[in-house]
C-alpha positions, 0 to 999 in steps of 0.5 A, spaced: 806 120 793 813 119 794 819 123 797 825 126 793 832 123 795 837 128 797 844 130 792 848 135 792 854 139 787 860 142 789 862 141 796 868 137 795 875 138 796 879 141 790 886 138 789 890 136 794 889 129 797 884 125 793 883 121 799 879 128 802 874 127 796 871 120 799 872 122 806 868 128 804 862 124 800 862 118 806 861 124 811 855 127 807 852 120 806 852 120 814 847 127 813 843 123 809 845 125 802 845 119 797 847 122 790 852 127 787 853 130 781 860 130 778 861 122 777 867 124 773 871 125 779 871 117 780 875 117 774 881 121 775 885 117 781 885 110 781 881 105 778 874 108 776 870 101 778 873 100 785 872 108 786 865 107 784 864 101 788 867 104 794 862 110 794 856 105 793 858 102 799 857 108 804 850 109 800 852 114 795 851 114 787 854 119 781 848 123 778 852 125 772 858 127 767 860 133 765 859 135 757 866 139 758 868 146 758 871 147 751 866 149 747 860 145 744 865 144 737 870 140 742 865 135 745 868 128 745 862 124 745 865 117 744 869 119 751 862 121 754 859 115 752 864 111 755 865 114 761 857 114 763 857 107 761 863 105 765 859 108 771 852 107 770 850 114 769 845 116 764 845 124 764 851 128 761 850 136 764 852 142 761 854 148 766 856 154 761 853 156 754 854 163 751 849 167 754 852 165 761 859 166 758 857 173 757 854 174 764 861 171 768 866 176 763 868 170 759 866 174 753 865 182 752 859 182 748 853 180 749 851 174 744 847 175 738 840 172 736 844 168 731 849 166 736 844 163 741 840 159 735 846 156 733 848 154 739 841 151 741 842 147 734 849 144 737 846 142 743 840 139 740 845 135 735 849 133 741 843 131 745 840 127 739 847 123 739 847 122 746 841 119 746 842 113 742 846 111 747 841 112 753 844 118 756 840 124 757 844 131 756 841 137 760 843 144 761 844 148 767 842 155 767 844 161 771 840 168 772 843 170 765 838 166 761 833 169 764 835 176 764 837 177 757 831 177 752 831 175 744 825 177 740 821 177 746 823 171 749 828 169 754 835 166 752 832 160 757 825 159 753 828 160 747 832 154 748 826 150 751 822 152 745 827 150 740 830 144 742 827 137 741 833 133 745 836 137 750 833 137 757 834 141 762 837 141 770 833 147 773 837 151 777 832 154 781 835 160 785 838 162 780 831 162 776 828 166 781 834 171 781 833 172 774 826 174 776 822 168 774 818 163 779 822 157 779 815 153 780 812 156 773 818 154 770 818 147 772 811 147 770 813 150 763 819 145 762 814 139 763 818 132 761 824 137 759 825 137 766 830 132 768 834 134 774 833 140 780 838 144 783 836 147 790 839 153 791 838 159 796 839 167 796 838 173 799 838 180 795 844 183 798 849 183 792 856 181 793 861 184 788 864 178 784 870 181 780 871 177 774 878 179 771 884 181 775 884 188 777 877 189 774 873 195 778 866 192 780 860 195 780 855 192 784 849 195 781 851 192 775 848 185 774 854 182 770 859 182 775 854 182 781 852 176 785 846 174 790 848 172 797 847 165 797 845 162 803 843 155 806 836 153 802 831 154 807 833 160 810 833 165 804 828 168 798 827 160 794 820 158 796 823 151 798 817 147 800 813 149 793 819 147 789 820 140 792 812 139 792 813 140 784 818 136 784 815 130 787 809 131 783 813 131 776 817 125 778 823 127 779 828 123 783 833 128 787 833 135 790 840 137 788 843 142 793 848 147 791 851 153 794 856 157 790 859 160 796 859 159 804 859 165 809 857 163 816 857 156 815 862 151 813 860 146 807 858 140 812 854 145 816 851 147 810 849 141 807 846 139 814 842 145 815 840 144 808 838 137 808 834 138 815 830 144 812 828 139 805 826 134 810 822 139 814 818 140 808 815 133 808 818 132 801 825 129 802 827 123 805 
């Protein structure tokens, strides 16, 4: 049985000197990471091909490009294809749907069943077009897709059961926070599971204001957050998740931690890598 490679999402500087981005990637390669999400970063400053060669020289590869954040009606298929082919990437990831937008305060009303089903149709149509170019479209969940139900089924399972071309990038921590067993969800997804986020947390909710001046009720799921922690130090069944990922033939365990507390980004990734390696399923 093979082992997963270690990847990550986030953990890189935003703004400032573009050189800091590459310094961060090189330092993470030194820990043992070999892949990162957000290949779009390679196209933002300088020559994309040269930037790609640079990160590959120290053992890194981009794992995805973004589908965009302007809504599904504004997805530029041609631009995504060109960017993905330029960088040798075969996956485009979406990180927010209408249910997630409700959870994080970008809309005030819970999406209706019809809205959710219409969005699934749009995702599927986009995924079908990208599939013609050899690009897999994945949806990244939060807790909301598991917490909100439509006609007796969670939004996540509605997406899974009603899409042919759309695939999934399961965030295991958010699934668990949404009261679903991430290993069971992985099994249910089957060949629709194309990528895995390894995220851990404890149940100490952290207030998360979503609008300036908003009064936060920590008991309200819409505005509370789990207290994220380094994978292997919280409630996520890390070994079981990684074992299932290996059994399902995934290639990467992608670490994500939305907020840092007692350790910085380098320390967090170092701890996560060693905790994953200790399971025997990452190397």
